[in-house]
C-alpha positions in Angstrom: 136.7 132.3 152.2 135.2 131.2 155.4 133.8 127.7 155.9 130.5 129.2 156.6 130.5 131.0 153.2 131.8 127.9 151.3 128.9 125.7 152.3 126.3 127.4 150.0 128.7 127.7 147.2 129.5 124.0 147.2 125.8 123.2 147.3 125.1 125.5 144.3 128.0 124.0 142.3 126.6 120.5 143.1 123.2 121.5 142.0 124.5 122.9 138.6 126.5 119.7 138.0 123.4 117.6 138.5 121.3 120.0 136.4 123.8 119.8 133.5 123.8 116.1 133.7 120.1 116.1 133.6 119.9 118.4 130.6 122.9 116.8 128.8 122.7 114.6 125.7 120.4 111.5 126.3 122.0 108.1 126.1 122.0 106.9 122.3 120.5 103.5 123.5 117.6 105.1 125.1 117.0 107.3 122.0 117.1 104.2 119.8 114.6 102.4 122.0 112.2 105.4 121.9 112.5 105.7 118.1 111.8 102.0 117.6 108.8 102.2 119.9 107.5 105.1 117.9 107.8 103.2 114.6 106.1 100.1 116.2 103.2 102.4 117.1 102.9 103.4 113.4 104.5 106.9 113.8 107.6 106.9 111.6 107.7 110.7 111.5 108.2 110.8 115.4 110.7 107.9 115.2 112.8 110.0 112.7 112.6 113.1 115.0 113.8 111.1 118.0 116.6 109.4 116.1 117.8 112.7 114.5 117.8 114.4 118.0 120.7 112.1 119.0 122.8 112.7 115.9 123.9 116.1 117.0 126.1 114.7 119.6 126.7 111.3 117.8 126.5 112.2 114.0 128.3 109.0 112.9 126.5 106.6 115.3 125.7 103.5 113.1 122.4 102.5 115.0 121.0 106.0 115.1 121.5 106.6 111.4 120.2 103.2 110.5 117.1 104.0 112.6 116.7 107.4 111.0 117.0 106.0 107.4 114.5 103.2 108.4 112.0 105.7 109.8 112.3 108.1 106.8 111.9 105.1 104.4 108.8 103.7 106.2 107.4 107.3 106.2 107.7 107.5 102.4 110.6 110.0 102.5 112.9 107.7 100.5 115.2 110.5 99.1 115.8 111.8 102.6 116.8 108.4 103.8 119.7 108.2 101.3 122.1 110.3 103.5 121.6 108.5 106.9 121.9 105.1 105.3 125.1 106.1 103.6 126.5 107.2 107.0 125.4 103.9 108.6 127.2 101.8 105.9 130.3 104.0 106.2 130.3 103.4 110.0 129.8 99.6 109.6 130.6 98.5 105.9 130.0 94.8 107.0 126.3 95.4 107.9 124.1 93.4 105.6 121.0 95.0 107.2 122.1 98.5 106.2 122.9 97.4 102.6 119.6 95.7 102.4 117.8 98.9 103.5 119.8 100.9 101.0 118.6 98.5 98.3 115.0 98.9 99.4 115.3 102.7 99.4 116.8 102.6 95.9 114.0 100.3 94.7 111.4 102.8 96.0 113.2 105.6 94.2 113.2 103.6 90.9 116.9 103.2 90.8 116.6 99.6 89.8 120.0 98.8 88.3 121.7 100.0 91.5 119.4 98.1 93.7 119.6 94.9 91.7 123.4 95.1 91.8 123.5 95.6 95.6 120.8 92.9 96.0 123.0 90.4 94.0 125.9 91.0 96.3 123.6 90.5 99.2 122.5 87.1 97.9 126.1 86.1 97.5 127.0 87.2 101.0 123.8 85.7 102.7 121.5 83.7 100.3 119.0 82.8 103.1 118.3 86.4 104.1 114.6 87.2 104.3 113.3 90.0 102.0 116.3 90.0 99.5 114.5 87.9 96.9 111.3 89.7 97.3 112.9 93.1 96.5 114.5 91.5 93.4 111.2 90.1 92.4 109.5 93.5 92.8 112.1 95.1 90.5 111.7 92.4 87.8 107.9 92.7 88.0 108.1 96.4 87.5 110.2 95.9 84.4 107.8 93.3 83.0 110.2 90.4 83.6 107.3 88.3 85.2 109.0 84.9 85.0 111.9 86.1 86.9 109.7 87.9 89.3 107.8 84.8 90.0 111.1 82.8 90.4 112.3 85.4 93.0 109.0 85.4 94.9 109.0 81.6 95.0 112.6 81.7 96.5 111.4 84.2 99.1 108.4 81.8 100.1 110.9 79.0 100.4 112.6 81.1 103.1 109.5 82.5 104.7 106.5 80.3 104.0 104.0 82.5 105.7 105.0 85.8 104.1 101.5 86.9 103.1 102.4 89.9 100.9 104.7 87.7 98.8 102.1 85.0 98.6 99.6 87.6 97.4 102.0 88.9 94.8 102.5 85.4 93.5 98.8 84.7 93.4 98.4 87.8 91.4 101.0 86.9 88.9 99.7 83.4 88.5 96.2 84.9 88.0 97.5 87.1 85.2 99.0 84.1 83.4 95.9 81.9 83.8 97.4 79.5 86.3 94.3 79.6 88.4 95.1 76.5 90.6 98.6 78.0 91.5 97.0 81.4 92.1 94.4 79.8 94.4 96.9 77.9 96.4 99.1 81.0 97.0 96.2 83.3 98.0 94.6 80.8 100.2 97.9 80.5 102.0 98.1 84.4 102.1 94.7 84.5 103.7 95.4 81.9 106.3 98.8 83.7 107.1 97.3 87.2 107.4 93.4 87.0 107.6 93.2 90.8 107.7 95.1 91.6 104.5 92.6 93.0 102.0 94.7 92.5 98.9 94.8 88.7 99.5 91.0 88.5 99.8 90.6 90.7 96.7 92.8 88.7 94.4 91.3 85.4 95.8 87.9 86.7 94.7 89.2 87.3 91.3 90.5 83.7 91.1 87.2 82.4 92.4 85.4 84.4 89.7 87.7 82.7 87.0 86.9 79.4 88.6 83.2 80.1 88.4 83.0 79.7 92.1 80.9 82.8 92.1 79.6 82.7 95.9 82.9 82.3 97.2 84.3 85.0 95.0 81.6 87.5 96.2 82.2 86.4 99.8 86.0 87.0 99.4 85.5 90.4 97.7 83.0 91.5 100.4 85.5 90.5 103.1 88.2 92.6 101.3 85.8 95.6 101.4 85.1 95.1 105.1 88.7 95.2 105.7 89.3 98.3 103.7 86.1 100.3 103.3 87.8 103.3 102.1 88.8 101.6 98.8 86.4 103.2 96.4 87.6 101.1 93.4 87.0 97.9 95.4 83.6 99.2 96.5 82.6 99.7 92.8 84.1 96.4 91.8 82.1 94.6 94.4 78.8 96.4 93.3 79.5 95.5 89.8 80.2 91.8 90.6 77.0 91.6 92.8 75.0 93.0 89.9 76.6 90.8 87.2 76.3 87.7 89.3 72.5 87.9 90.0 72.5 90.0 93.3 71.2 93.4 91.9 69.3 94.4 95.1 72.4 94.0 97.1 74.4 95.9 94.6 72.0 98.7 94.7 72.0 98.8 98.5 75.8 99.1 98.5 75.8 101.9 96.1 72.9 103.7 97.7 74.6 103.3 101.1 77.8 105.0 99.8 75.8 107.9 98.3 73.7 108.4 101.5 77.0 108.4 103.6 77.9 111.5 101.5 80.6 109.8 99.5 81.4 112.2 96.5 83.3 110.0 94.0 82.2 109.9 90.3 83.1 106.2 90.1 80.2 105.3 92.3 77.8 107.4 90.1 79.2 105.9 87.0 78.4 102.4 88.2 74.9 103.6 89.2 74.6 104.9 85.6 75.9 101.6 84.1 73.2 99.6 86.0 70.4 102.2 85.2 71.4 101.8 81.4 71.3 98.0 81.6 67.7 98.4 83.0 67.0 100.7 80.1 66.6 103.6 82.3 68.7 105.9 80.1 67.3 109.0 81.7 68.3 107.8 85.0 71.7 107.0 83.7 72.2 110.5 82.3 71.2 112.1 85.7 73.8 110.0 87.5 76.5 110.8 84.9 75.7 114.6 85.2 76.2 114.4 88.9 79.5 112.5 88.3 80.7 115.3 85.8 79.8 117.9 88.5 82.0 116.2 91.1 85.0 115.9 88.7 84.7 118.3 85.7 88.1 117.1 84.3 87.1 113.5 84.0 86.2 112.2 80.5 84.3 109.1 81.3 81.1 110.6 82.6 80.7 112.6 79.3 81.5 109.6 77.2 79.1 107.4 79.0 76.4 110.1 78.8 77.0 110.4 75.1 76.1 106.5 74.8 73.0 107.1 76.8 71.9 110.2 74.7 72.2 108.0 71.5 69.9 105.4 73.0 67.4 108.3 73.7 67.8 109.6 70.2 69.2 113.0 71.4 71.9 113.2 68.9 73.1 116.6 69.2 73.5 116.2 73.0 75.4 112.9 72.3 77.7 114.6 69.9 78.4 117.4 72.4 79.2 114.8 75.2 81.5 113.0 72.8 83.3 116.1 71.9 83.7 117.1 75.6 85.1 113.6 76.3 87.4 113.8 73.4 88.8 117.2 74.5 89.3 115.9 78.1 91.1 112.7 76.9 92.1 113.0 73.2 94.2 109.7 73.6 91.0 107.6 74.3 90.1 105.9 71.0 86.4 105.5 71.7 85.1 109.0 71.6 86.7 109.4 68.1 84.9 106.1 67.1 81.5 107.5 68.1 82.2 110.9 66.5 83.0 108.9 63.3 79.7 107.0 63.5 77.7 110.2 63.9 79.6 111.8 60.9 79.0 108.6 58.8 75.4 108.7 59.6 75.1 112.3 58.4 77.0 111.4 55.2 80.2 113.3 56.1 82.3 110.6 54.9 85.7 112.3 54.8 85.3 113.5 58.4 84.1 110.0 59.4 87.2 108.5 57.7 89.5 110.9 59.7 87.7 110.1 63.0 87.8 106.3 62.4 91.4 106.5 61.4 92.4 108.4 64.5 90.4 105.8 66.6 92.5 103.0 65.1 95.8 104.7 65.4 95.0 104.6 69.2 93.6 101.2 69.4 94.5 99.0 66.3 92.5 96.0 67.8 89.0 97.5 67.8 87.2 95.2 65.1 84.1 97.7 65.2 86.4 100.5 64.1 87.8 98.4 61.2 84.5 97.4 60.0 83.1 100.9 60.2 86.1 102.2 58.4 85.7 99.6 55.8 82.0 100.6 55.1 83.1 104.2 54.8 85.9 103.5 52.4 83.4 101.4 50.4 81.0 104.4 50.2 83.9 106.4 49.1 84.7 104.0 46.2 88.1 102.9 47.7 87.4 99.3 47.3 90.8 97.7 47.9 91.3 99.6 51.1 87.7 98.8 52.2 88.3 95.0 51.6 91.6 95.2 53.6 89.8 96.8 56.6 87.0 94.3 56.5 89.5 91.5 56.5 91.2 92.9 59.4 87.9 93.1 61.3 87.2 89.4 60.6 90.7 88.4 61.6 90.5 90.2 65.0 87.1 88.6 65.6 88.5 85.2 64.9 91.5 85.7 67.3 89.1 86.9 70.1 86.8 84.0 69.6 89.8 81.6 69.9 90.9 83.3 73.0 87.4 83.2 74.4 87.8 86.7 75.7 86.4 90.2 74.7 89.0 92.6 75.8 88.9 96.3 75.1 87.9 95.7 71.5 84.2 94.7 72.2 83.2 98.0 73.6 79.4 98.6 74.0 
């Protein structure tokens, strides 16, 4: 080949080499940086895609597999995260970070025994690792072991004093057990550490209501709603609290505003109906409940509440139909059975009333009204000894409720 011909060939070869280098596999470190940046920007799906793109050429790379597992876990794909985290642990069996992530994944999948076993080994290897005690507390709480959960959460706070989610969980547990001062302390700390955390404000509001610091409770609840306006349950709770604590116009404006924005949620209309009934506007309550039932035909509560309002209006057959509809949609709810029993008893259908009341009590043995009503029916049936037992049970439940100074589910309206 002449030197004149060789020149262009060499140029072409050099170009192909450069092109191959440009199109070749990307540096794993650069991919890792891109994936972490995507996660930091709130896009775990993109992070997972980036991390996975590097595994074709580096299938056993520890950092890429750990990043992929982290991204999948943060994106809610916990089952998919198991394989890359297993590969990461195989690549570096000494990594406590990888083992802690596996424990977190197992916890999300409900494989609590495996997660706890792994977490205990992590505590032994590094007792001061943040996050380990929180995971253990979460598992204990889910299993109903609240004392252990609190103990683990307190250990986590000792390591990370400004961990707002853990402080919030602690406040919630102390609230449940009536330790309001402890609950207040942890939730105040959570709010200071993370002023934009809705849960912290929400539970702090509940504590303030228990402490009868009502204005502070309403303010905290309102702040939680500002931070999370899409939480319909919170919106309804706030409307109810405003109404119950003397700010009915504010409550009505909140509910009306939600409806005017086109919010189609039966819970809002059920609260509208509850307030209408409290004002003795039973027709208005029925209208709101009819709209709620149209939005969610499979929801039992609008029919049940409509039944109670029909009774107030003296529209017995419509009440019966509403209770029967509620019963068909939610046969495990004890209260439609109770009201159907009451209608049967008023009509003198004592055997039917007995069956309905008994079924209601099978589902909720602590409803004093049902025990009393059943006792009256048994008395009318001439079954005196059984009647006396039911009336005695009614009196005992009322005594316990008075001592606890709480109403609970038993004192339904």
